[in-house]
C-alpha positions as CSV (number, residue, x, y, z in Angstrom):
1,M,48.5,99.4,151.9
2,A,49.2,96.4,149.6
3,N,51.4,98.7,147.3
4,A,53.6,99.6,150.4
5,F,53.9,95.9,151.3
6,E,54.9,95.1,147.6
7,R,57.7,97.8,147.7
8,F,59.0,96.5,151.1
9,Y,58.9,92.9,149.8
10,N,60.8,93.9,146.6
11,F,63.4,95.9,148.7
12,L,64.0,92.8,150.8
13,A,64.3,90.6,147.6
14,N,66.8,93.0,146.1
15,M,68.8,93.0,149.2
16,G,68.8,89.1,149.1
17,L,67.0,88.8,152.2
18,V,64.0,86.9,150.8
19,L,63.5,85.0,147.5
20,R,60.8,85.6,145.0
21,D,59.8,83.8,141.9
22,D,60.7,86.4,139.1
23,P,59.8,85.3,135.6
24,P,62.7,84.5,133.5
25,K,64.1,87.6,131.5
26,V,63.3,87.5,127.9
27,I,66.1,88.8,125.8
28,D,65.0,91.2,122.9
29,M,66.9,89.8,119.9
30,T,65.1,92.0,117.4
31,G,67.6,93.9,115.1
32,R,70.7,92.7,116.9
33,V,73.8,92.8,114.7
34,W,76.4,89.9,115.6
35,G,80.0,89.7,115.5
36,A,81.7,86.8,113.7
37,A,80.9,83.4,115.3
38,V,83.9,81.6,117.0
39,N,83.4,77.9,118.2
40,G,79.6,78.3,117.7
41,L,79.3,81.3,119.9
42,A,78.4,84.8,118.7
43,L,78.5,88.2,120.6
44,S,76.1,91.2,119.9
45,I,76.1,94.6,121.6
46,R,73.7,97.5,121.5
47,E,72.9,100.6,123.6
48,L,70.6,100.5,126.4
49,P,67.5,102.9,126.3
50,R,68.4,106.2,127.8
51,D,66.7,107.9,130.6
52,D,68.0,111.4,129.3
53,E,68.8,111.8,125.6
54,S,72.0,113.6,126.5
55,R,73.4,110.8,128.8
56,V,74.4,107.2,127.8
57,T,73.1,104.6,130.3
58,G,75.2,101.5,129.2
59,I,75.3,98.7,126.7
60,S,73.5,95.4,126.5
61,V,75.9,92.4,125.7
62,V,74.4,89.2,124.5
63,I,76.3,86.0,123.9
64,R,74.4,83.3,121.9
65,N,75.2,79.6,121.3
66,A,74.6,78.8,117.6
67,A,76.5,75.4,117.9
68,A,74.5,72.2,118.0
69,E,76.1,71.1,121.4
70,P,76.1,73.0,124.8
71,R,78.9,75.5,125.6
72,T,80.1,76.3,129.1
73,L,81.6,79.7,130.0
74,D,83.4,80.6,133.2
75,G,82.1,83.9,134.6
76,P,81.3,86.2,136.3
77,L,80.1,87.6,133.0
78,A,80.6,91.3,133.7
79,A,84.3,90.6,134.5
80,F,84.5,88.2,131.4
81,Y,83.9,91.1,128.7
82,E,86.6,93.5,127.8
83,V,85.2,97.0,126.3
84,E,87.6,98.1,123.5
85,G,87.7,101.6,122.0
86,L,87.0,103.5,125.4
87,T,89.2,104.6,127.8
88,P,88.5,103.4,131.4
89,S,87.3,106.0,133.8
90,A,89.0,106.4,137.3
91,Y,86.3,104.3,138.7
92,G,86.7,101.8,135.9
93,R,90.5,101.4,136.6
94,Q,89.7,100.9,140.3
95,L,87.2,98.3,139.6
96,A,89.6,96.5,137.2
97,N,92.4,96.5,139.7
98,S,90.3,95.7,142.7
99,S,91.2,92.4,144.6
100,A,87.4,92.1,145.5
101,R,86.4,90.4,142.3
102,P,83.1,88.6,142.2
103,A,83.2,84.9,142.7
104,A,83.6,82.8,139.5
105,S,80.7,80.9,138.1
106,Q,79.9,78.7,135.3
107,V,77.2,79.3,132.7
108,T,76.1,76.6,130.3
109,L,74.4,77.7,127.2
110,L,72.4,74.9,125.4
111,S,72.1,75.1,121.6
112,G,70.2,78.1,120.7
113,D,70.3,79.7,124.2
114,A,71.6,83.2,124.8
115,I,72.4,85.2,128.0
116,E,72.4,89.0,128.4
117,T,74.6,91.2,130.5
118,E,74.3,94.9,130.9
119,L,77.5,96.9,131.2
120,P,77.3,100.3,132.8
121,V,79.9,101.8,130.4
122,A,78.7,105.4,131.3
123,T,80.4,105.0,134.8
124,T,83.3,102.7,134.0
125,H,84.5,104.5,130.9
126,D,85.1,108.1,129.8
127,I,82.3,108.9,127.4
128,R,81.4,112.4,128.8
129,S,82.9,114.4,126.0
130,A,80.6,115.3,123.1
131,G,80.9,113.4,119.9
132,D,81.0,109.8,118.6
133,H,82.4,107.1,120.7
134,S,83.1,103.7,118.8
135,L,83.6,100.5,120.8
136,R,83.2,96.8,120.6
137,V,83.4,94.1,123.2
138,S,85.5,91.0,123.2
139,C,86.0,88.1,125.7
140,K,88.3,85.1,125.9
141,L,86.8,81.7,125.5
142,P,87.9,78.5,127.1
143,G,90.9,77.2,125.1
144,G,92.2,80.8,124.3
145,A,90.0,81.9,121.3
146,V,88.8,85.4,121.4
147,L,85.2,86.3,120.5
148,C,84.5,89.8,119.3
149,S,81.2,91.6,118.9
150,N,79.8,94.0,116.3
151,S,81.0,97.6,116.5
152,L,78.8,100.2,118.1
153,T,78.9,104.0,117.9
154,L,77.6,105.9,121.0
155,Q,76.6,109.5,120.3
156,V,76.9,112.0,123.1
């Protein structure tokens, strides 16, 4: 009975109908490769674990503040990043042209802080054909500077 209640409570929390005190997400920084730092910020991408070896799930994008002072980014972060090297799918193009964009928000990273965003590139980009698909992620920082990640090759 307790398990059924827990599932129902989690369902309500996922719908935003109740609040729960989730522990803060820990970002796995082990083995990450970083792109060149710009204004004290660096960007890293890597593939998310696959449920099925033949299907790409998505990528993890981490931005880290290596500067001594805090940095503020204007979000939403999922719309903040641009995937380079992949062709957007019909859904990805529709999403990019949608007038229903998420509300803007600000994220402040203190010195040494990082934030992770998971991008579902398997649904927003065409990566169904067999072979290697090379990509990287970039974002425009306040002031116009462009931050680029490391390169990543997804094998399908």
